[in-house]
Steps between C-alpha positions, in 0.01 A plus 500: 500500500273749327158566652222712355393592851845648567480750215434857619154620400381625269660249263604610152552217249624481142257297291619208289489598133590258223817597307527818708586436864813296435807518723639803312182700561478390863864585567442842347213562744706367790764762424267793436183455707446157646148381592430285806494180294540398136370212288660303217338464160248219516617155392310183415513205734463279194818649354687476829412135525601427140857372478578674168350837599607521864851645458397748233215634714734557791758682284235704324256588780635412841844655530537748783748682718503549877431873458146411391399329825240441622407340168196280438486245219165493322382173345190399307330186375218261585660180635536489881778238486705718269445798732641290782808415294542855374476635856786272600701634208436863592606432857819333375576798274492729803189709446346666808145390425272350238198664339230316309360680197123451506420821316659493152224568240697365201283268290762227469566504873127475575452225242767293677314541831734758649486869590154639562364182345540348846216729611275238339652214699528605863574144613805479277607849608502390864687181408763707319550731799532205738743319268715810462507556875603139552786529251622844600727381780382768738496788252187716510252431223286783363239533227419765239157504339220714362160578652332237284449379147195668347394689814627573848492166680513524877492122539817466288696751702378360830597149387855620457497680833376183671802314357718735710775604263757726667384785274231560239525760225172604341507660160184709534342394168345186357637292214225632273598861570874445442636857537223672307321647804620677813605263777228433760695599810176545695434128460818413687366634826268202545797259513721685747340367818467137380866505392622644829289254698684218319840666542531576129684811378282674238644708215308696239603536136376709208530861380745617765638821352751607764611433855261771618217338305594163649501643853153644439371166376647321801338750735163479325481120489696373798719264294851431627671634191504533125652320205607713205553387142460734203565811710865399536570466128749765401482628857742313728462794740140401570559362849688812613225707660725808495558495125263569210602346168371813328779699665781255418737658249532358152868435564418288804234311307743420220773399740249274676396343170866432428552344843190285441640385166841419649341293776293317239808433287701375798238241586343406170768535231464185295174407674258776396518724197614860559183625331299397808640796694340733246149445638610731784622782276174691461463526876833675531502696172176696456340832576767737372594665170691257282389191698382324186832547321700382802273195543552413134876521544490284813273244338749465214780389735584131513727473804566660835817659352299664219240615753773648719645694205154622399403622846837655581496690171156638584602592854784712362239712322309584818 
């Protein structure tokens, strides 16, 4: 059984990103440069516990392949009983762990009492952690959050540490700041000792530009590892410390985009629209003469076959 404590340190984690880190994207990373651990897209416990939505959510968000392990399912909501039920479901589906999203700043999520909205109800937050742990059937339960709502809130973070999740990821900004200011990595240092005293693995998240940058942040703060989100977009080589995406050839980038699209098509044909893969195109196709024209041609494709023809035609011109 998976254990956070058994992961070699420092730990490098792929952040959960809605409509981005699906099984196709995670499998791509597993083939090219696999992090220590990956997370699913976040799913609602309300939806999981709704008879009519349950199966669709699993098909749409929770498919995975063994190559992605260890893989953590991230869930969100506000009802402890539903967290207990959802945890049982995630265990039955074969995930390696369960993560509770207590950091999402989306207005609708907060209005429903979930995400970083739980910062305003520490009692419920503790109840949710306990209920998830009880339903997890021995799987490790972790939490991802922000430093606070309107300001850095030591009491909030320490409340979560006191609940003893297996791991805690701190996005080093508040809800109010969103991503508009540099991440406060210096603030993470004050939580390292309390976390370690409780046996909690502590990860930092926010503005990690490269593996070297991540290593520097780990060294400066004492956290056990980093979680990376936006830095991986268009850069599945991110977790390879020996490779700089800036030096990856255009041919390799285009072949990687095509592999990504084929993985997406294999898993989601008939479930998700092909156009969803196009949100990744700019990350692969930019920074060279003619990038705009090639992006336009790629964006005009409507199937993986058309995309293959488009990319192969371009590769023949290189």
